[in-house]
C-alpha positions as CSV (number, residue, x, y, z in Angstrom):
1,M,70.9,61.1,157.7
2,N,69.3,57.8,158.8
3,T,66.4,56.1,156.9
4,Q,63.6,57.8,158.8
5,Q,65.1,61.2,158.4
6,I,65.4,60.8,154.7
7,I,61.8,59.5,154.4
8,D,60.5,62.4,156.6
9,L,62.4,64.9,154.4
10,E,60.9,63.4,151.2
11,Q,57.4,63.5,152.6
12,Q,57.8,67.1,153.5
13,Y,59.1,68.3,150.2
14,V,58.4,65.7,147.4
15,L,54.9,65.5,145.9
16,G,53.2,62.4,147.2
17,V,52.3,60.6,144.0
18,Y,54.1,57.4,144.9
19,G,53.5,54.9,147.7
20,R,57.0,53.8,148.6
21,P,58.0,51.1,151.0
22,P,60.0,52.2,154.1
23,M,63.6,51.7,153.0
24,V,66.1,53.9,151.3
25,F,68.5,52.3,148.8
26,A,72.1,53.4,149.1
27,S,74.2,51.1,147.0
28,G,73.9,48.2,144.6
29,E,76.0,45.5,142.9
30,G,74.9,43.0,140.3
31,A,71.3,42.1,141.0
32,T,71.4,43.2,144.7
33,L,70.4,46.5,146.3
34,T,71.5,47.5,149.8
35,D,69.6,50.0,151.9
36,A,70.9,52.7,154.2
37,D,70.7,50.4,157.1
38,G,72.8,47.7,155.4
39,K,70.0,45.2,154.5
40,S,70.3,43.6,151.1
41,Y,67.5,42.9,148.7
42,L,67.5,40.6,145.6
43,D,66.1,42.8,142.9
44,C,63.5,41.2,140.6
45,V,62.2,44.7,139.6
46,S,65.3,46.4,138.1
47,G,63.8,49.8,138.3
48,I,60.6,48.6,136.5
49,A,62.4,46.7,133.8
50,V,65.1,49.3,133.3
51,N,68.4,48.2,134.9
52,A,69.2,45.5,132.4
53,L,72.8,45.2,133.4
54,G,72.1,45.5,137.1
55,Y,74.2,47.7,139.4
56,G,77.8,48.7,139.2
57,D,78.4,47.4,135.7
58,P,82.0,48.3,134.8
59,D,81.2,48.8,131.1
60,M,78.5,51.3,131.9
61,K,80.7,53.0,134.3
62,A,83.4,53.3,131.7
63,A,80.9,54.8,129.2
64,I,79.8,57.3,131.8
65,M,83.3,58.3,132.7
66,E,84.2,58.7,129.0
67,V,81.6,61.5,128.7
68,V,82.4,62.9,132.2
69,E,86.0,63.3,131.3
70,S,85.1,65.1,128.1
71,G,83.2,67.7,130.1
72,V,80.4,67.7,127.5
73,Y,77.2,66.3,129.0
74,H,74.7,68.3,127.1
75,V,74.7,70.6,124.0
76,S,71.0,70.3,123.0
77,N,69.8,69.2,119.6
78,L,71.0,72.3,118.0
79,Y,74.4,70.6,117.5
80,H,75.9,67.3,116.4
81,T,77.5,64.8,118.8
82,A,79.2,61.5,118.0
83,P,77.3,59.3,120.5
84,H,74.0,60.5,119.3
85,A,74.8,59.5,115.7
86,R,76.5,56.1,116.7
87,L,73.5,55.0,118.7
88,A,71.1,55.7,115.9
89,Q,73.3,53.7,113.5
90,K,73.3,50.8,115.9
91,L,69.6,50.8,116.5
92,C,68.9,50.9,112.7
93,E,71.4,48.2,112.0
94,H,69.8,45.9,114.7
95,S,66.2,46.5,113.6
96,F,63.8,47.2,110.8
97,A,64.3,51.0,111.2
98,D,65.8,53.5,108.8
99,K,65.7,56.5,111.2
100,V,65.6,57.2,114.9
101,H,64.3,60.1,116.9
102,Y,65.3,60.5,120.6
103,C,63.2,61.5,123.5
104,L,63.3,61.0,127.3
105,T,60.7,58.4,128.4
106,G,58.4,55.7,127.1
107,A,55.3,57.9,127.4
108,D,57.3,60.6,125.5
109,A,58.1,58.1,122.8
110,N,54.5,57.0,122.4
111,E,53.4,60.7,122.2
112,G,55.9,61.3,119.5
113,A,54.8,58.1,117.6
114,F,51.2,59.4,117.6
115,K,52.3,62.7,116.3
116,F,54.3,61.1,113.5
117,A,51.3,58.9,112.5
118,R,49.1,61.9,112.3
119,R,51.7,63.9,110.4
120,Y,51.9,61.0,107.9
121,A,48.2,61.1,107.3
122,Y,48.3,64.9,107.0
123,D,51.0,64.9,104.4
124,K,49.1,62.2,102.5
125,D,46.0,64.6,102.4
126,Y,43.8,62.1,104.3
127,E,40.9,64.1,105.6
128,E,39.8,63.2,109.2
129,K,42.4,60.4,109.5
130,Y,43.4,61.0,113.1
131,C,42.0,58.0,115.1
132,I,44.3,55.6,117.0
133,L,43.4,52.0,117.7
134,A,44.7,50.7,121.0
135,F,43.8,47.6,123.1
136,S,42.3,46.4,126.3
137,D,44.8,46.2,129.3
138,A,47.2,48.4,127.4
139,F,49.6,50.8,129.2
140,H,51.3,53.4,127.0
141,G,52.0,56.1,129.6
142,R,50.5,59.0,131.6
143,L,50.8,62.0,129.3
144,F,47.6,63.2,127.6
145,G,48.0,61.3,124.4
146,S,49.6,58.1,125.9
147,L,47.1,58.2,128.7
148,A,44.2,58.4,126.3
149,A,45.5,55.1,124.9
150,T,45.7,53.5,128.3
151,P,42.2,52.2,129.1
152,R,42.2,52.5,132.9
153,S,39.5,54.7,134.5
154,K,41.5,55.3,137.7
155,Y,44.3,56.8,135.6
156,Q,42.1,58.6,133.1
157,D,39.0,60.0,134.9
158,P,40.7,62.8,136.9
159,F,42.2,64.2,133.8
160,K,39.5,64.1,131.2
161,P,38.9,65.3,128.6
162,L,41.9,63.5,127.1
163,M,43.2,63.4,123.5
164,P,40.2,62.5,121.3
165,G,40.0,59.8,118.7
166,V,41.3,56.7,120.5
167,R,39.4,53.5,120.0
168,F,39.8,50.2,122.0
169,A,39.6,46.7,120.7
170,L,40.2,43.5,122.7
171,Y,43.8,42.4,123.0
172,N,44.6,39.2,121.0
173,D,41.1,39.4,119.3
174,L,41.7,40.2,115.6
175,D,37.9,40.3,114.8
176,S,37.5,43.0,117.5
177,A,40.2,45.0,115.8
178,R,38.7,44.6,112.4
179,E,35.4,46.0,113.6
180,L,37.0,49.2,114.7
181,V,39.5,50.0,111.9
182,D,38.3,52.2,109.1
183,E,39.7,55.0,106.9
184,R,39.8,57.4,109.9
185,V,42.4,55.3,111.7
186,C,46.0,56.6,111.3
187,A,47.7,54.3,113.7
188,I,47.4,50.9,115.5
189,I,49.5,50.7,118.7
190,V,50.1,47.5,120.5
191,E,52.5,46.0,123.0
192,P,53.7,42.6,121.7
193,I,53.9,41.7,125.4
194,Q,51.8,43.8,127.8
195,G,53.8,44.6,130.9
196,E,51.7,46.7,133.2
197,G,48.6,45.0,131.8
198,G,49.5,41.6,133.2
199,V,52.4,40.1,131.1
200,N,50.0,39.2,128.3
201,V,51.7,37.8,125.2
202,A,50.3,38.5,121.8
203,T,49.7,35.6,119.4
204,P,51.5,35.4,116.1
205,E,48.2,35.5,114.3
206,F,47.2,38.7,116.1
207,L,50.4,40.6,115.2
208,K,50.3,39.4,111.6
209,G,46.7,40.4,111.3
210,L,47.4,43.9,112.7
211,R,50.1,44.3,110.1
212,E,47.6,43.4,107.4
213,L,45.0,45.7,108.7
214,A,47.5,48.6,108.9
215,D,48.5,48.0,105.3
216,E,44.9,47.8,104.1
217,Y,44.0,51.2,105.6
218,D,47.5,52.8,105.2
219,A,47.7,53.2,109.0
220,M,51.0,53.1,110.9
221,L,51.6,50.0,112.9
222,I,53.3,51.0,116.2
223,F,54.9,48.4,118.5
224,D,55.3,49.7,122.0
225,E,58.4,47.9,123.1
226,V,59.1,50.3,126.0
227,Q,59.0,47.3,128.5
228,C,59.4,44.2,126.4
229,G,62.1,45.5,124.0
230,M,65.9,45.6,124.3
231,G,66.4,42.0,125.1
232,R,63.9,41.6,127.8
233,T,62.2,38.6,126.1
234,G,65.5,36.9,125.0
235,S,65.1,38.4,121.5
236,L,66.4,41.8,120.9
237,W,62.9,43.1,120.2
238,G,59.9,41.6,121.9
239,Y,57.9,41.0,118.7
240,Q,60.8,38.8,117.4
241,S,60.1,36.4,120.2
242,I,56.6,35.9,118.8
243,V,56.9,36.2,115.0
244,G,60.6,36.5,114.3
245,D,61.1,38.8,111.4
246,E,57.9,37.9,109.6
247,V,56.3,41.1,110.8
248,A,57.8,44.5,111.3
249,P,56.1,47.7,112.5
250,D,56.3,51.1,110.9
251,I,57.2,52.6,114.2
252,M,58.7,51.1,117.4
253,T,59.0,52.9,120.7
254,L,61.8,52.2,123.2
255,A,62.9,53.5,126.6
256,K,63.5,51.7,129.9
257,S,66.4,49.3,129.3
258,L,67.9,51.3,126.4
259,A,70.5,53.1,128.5
260,G,70.5,50.7,131.5
261,G,69.2,53.2,134.0
262,L,69.8,56.6,132.5
263,P,66.7,58.4,131.1
264,I,66.3,57.9,127.3
265,G,63.6,57.0,124.9
266,A,63.7,56.4,121.1
267,I,61.2,56.3,118.3
268,C,62.5,53.9,115.6
269,M,60.7,54.2,112.2
270,N,60.9,53.1,108.6
271,Q,61.6,55.5,105.7
272,K,57.9,55.7,104.8
273,V,57.3,57.5,108.1
274,A,60.6,59.4,108.1
275,D,59.9,61.0,104.7
276,M,56.8,62.7,106.1
277,I,58.5,64.3,109.1
278,H,60.0,67.7,108.6
279,P,62.3,70.1,110.6
280,G,60.3,71.6,113.5
281,D,57.7,68.9,113.7
282,H,59.0,67.5,117.0
283,A,61.8,68.3,119.4
284,S,63.2,67.9,122.9
285,T,65.9,70.0,124.6
286,F,67.4,67.2,126.6
287,A,66.8,64.1,124.3
288,G,69.8,62.3,122.9
289,S,72.4,63.8,125.1
290,P,76.0,62.6,124.8
291,L,75.9,61.0,128.2
292,T,72.8,58.9,127.7
293,T,73.5,57.9,124.1
294,N,77.1,56.9,124.9
295,V,75.9,54.6,127.7
296,A,73.1,53.3,125.5
297,C,75.6,52.3,122.8
298,T,77.4,50.2,125.4
299,V,74.2,48.6,126.7
300,L,73.0,47.8,123.2
301,D,76.3,46.3,122.2
302,R,76.2,44.0,125.3
303,I,72.6,42.9,125.0
304,A,72.6,42.4,121.2
305,Q,75.2,39.6,121.5
306,P,73.6,36.3,120.6
307,E,75.0,34.5,123.6
308,F,73.8,37.2,125.9
309,L,70.2,36.9,124.5
310,A,70.4,33.1,124.8
311,S,71.3,33.5,128.5
312,V,68.2,35.7,129.0
313,R,66.0,33.0,127.4
314,T,67.6,30.2,129.5
315,K,67.2,32.1,132.7
316,G,63.6,33.0,131.9
317,D,62.7,29.4,131.2
318,H,64.4,28.4,134.5
319,L,62.5,31.0,136.4
320,R,59.1,29.8,135.1
321,D,60.0,26.2,135.7
322,L,60.9,27.1,139.3
323,L,57.7,29.0,139.8
324,A,55.7,26.0,138.4
325,E,57.4,23.7,140.8
326,L,56.0,25.7,143.7
327,N,52.7,24.1,142.9
328,S,50.9,26.8,145.0
329,P,47.1,26.6,145.1
330,H,47.2,30.4,144.7
331,I,49.0,30.3,141.3
332,T,46.5,30.1,138.4
333,E,48.8,30.8,135.5
334,I,52.5,31.6,134.7
335,R,53.3,33.4,131.5
336,G,56.0,35.4,129.8
337,R,59.1,35.3,127.6
338,G,62.7,35.6,128.7
339,L,63.0,37.7,131.8
340,I,59.5,39.2,131.9
341,T,57.3,36.8,133.8
342,G,53.8,37.3,135.2
343,V,52.4,35.0,137.9
344,E,48.6,35.2,138.0
345,M,47.1,34.4,141.3
346,D,43.6,34.0,142.9
347,I,44.6,36.6,145.5
348,D,45.7,40.2,145.7
349,V,49.5,40.1,145.4
350,T,50.2,43.2,147.5
351,P,50.9,41.1,150.6
352,V,53.4,39.0,148.5
353,V,55.2,42.1,147.4
354,D,55.2,43.6,150.9
355,Q,56.4,40.5,152.7
356,G,59.1,40.2,150.1
357,Y,60.6,43.5,151.4
358,E,60.8,41.9,154.9
359,Q,62.6,38.8,153.5
360,G,64.9,40.7,151.2
361,L,63.2,40.3,147.8
362,L,61.9,43.0,145.4
363,T,59.0,42.1,143.1
364,V,56.3,44.2,141.6
365,S,52.6,43.7,140.7
366,A,51.1,44.0,137.3
367,G,47.5,44.7,138.2
368,T,45.8,43.5,141.4
369,N,46.4,39.7,141.1
370,I,49.6,39.3,139.0
371,L,53.1,39.2,140.5
372,R,55.7,40.4,138.0
373,Y,59.4,39.4,137.7
374,V,61.5,41.7,135.6
375,P,65.0,41.2,137.0
376,P,68.3,42.5,135.6
377,F,69.5,40.3,132.7
378,I,72.7,39.5,134.6
379,I,70.9,37.8,137.5
380,T,72.2,34.3,138.1
381,E,70.2,31.1,138.1
382,D,71.1,30.7,141.8
383,E,69.7,34.1,142.5
384,L,66.5,33.2,140.7
385,E,66.2,30.1,142.8
386,Q,66.6,32.2,145.9
387,A,63.9,34.6,144.7
388,V,61.4,31.8,144.0
389,K,62.2,30.1,147.4
390,I,61.3,33.4,149.1
391,T,58.1,33.7,147.1
392,G,57.2,30.1,147.9
393,N,57.7,30.7,151.6
394,I,55.5,33.8,151.5
395,L,52.7,32.0,149.6
396,Q,52.7,29.1,152.1
397,G,51.8,31.6,154.8
398,L,48.9,33.2,153.0
């Protein structure tokens, strides 16, 4: 089948909830994707901050083949498997967490985190303690609970009424949060670095203040690290790039890069939360499969290496320096940590993304006027220079 035949087939049979560009990817290596017509694209999207180790990684392939050769891809959560246990151990040893619960997606992880926070309040006999504090420009997913905590009318309005009890304060405004937290709040959820909301970085004071608020009202502090976690910032966890280990959440949600491209999510929690969760409180048929957890063990081992994280920091700094050197009148701000970078512009960035396709570059927006770079961690500095050169050429023509 050629490219147009594949697109026609998709449009006939696949529900049209995505606006896809007119190419079909057929192969990939490193930080490069190749379409069915043989054209190559330098990838600064990595499956929306997922493919941390890029394409064709031999360690990931070996981890996949190890499970394939065993013949056991899935047994459900009725039974034990070794990869499932090993990954939980690694996640706990590399974080604040005492326990891990597996799921399938980032939205799924946030839904579970909300349930765990409400379960904690229920077991503590707190009456009417079910509200959740979220923040402006947040994105926590598109399921009913996670969507309720994502303050975007174009996403929410067609599906109302959503889960009740969500309040919204201003991101990076601690006074705004204080005004909305009371004894009815069971959880505070925040992205240490907002991805879809524009690559907005929390201040140290903001995260520290939220920790104090959560402690004062015995609410769960949830860090949504679905996009900014797993090394994306050059620290293993996004919040560590802001406050180090001075602050830790009660719950941290992960997905995206965790298995380098295979679907997995995780809810990491301290013992205080874990003690309140009981058999039957939450479940998932497919979560924590031997295949995804075995691959995730390999991905985590690679990313957690200090020299690997240092390379992410170095590349991220280089990328932002290169973008600043463009000196484009359209660029109003460049922000980010590690290999999550947002370029705010005074124009709609859709033409920049679209023209990138023509010139062999994949980027993605984060809102109307912010161009986002979330490349694979293994991208080279030369490739970053190539990506910025293409971006500069596009901007000169706008």
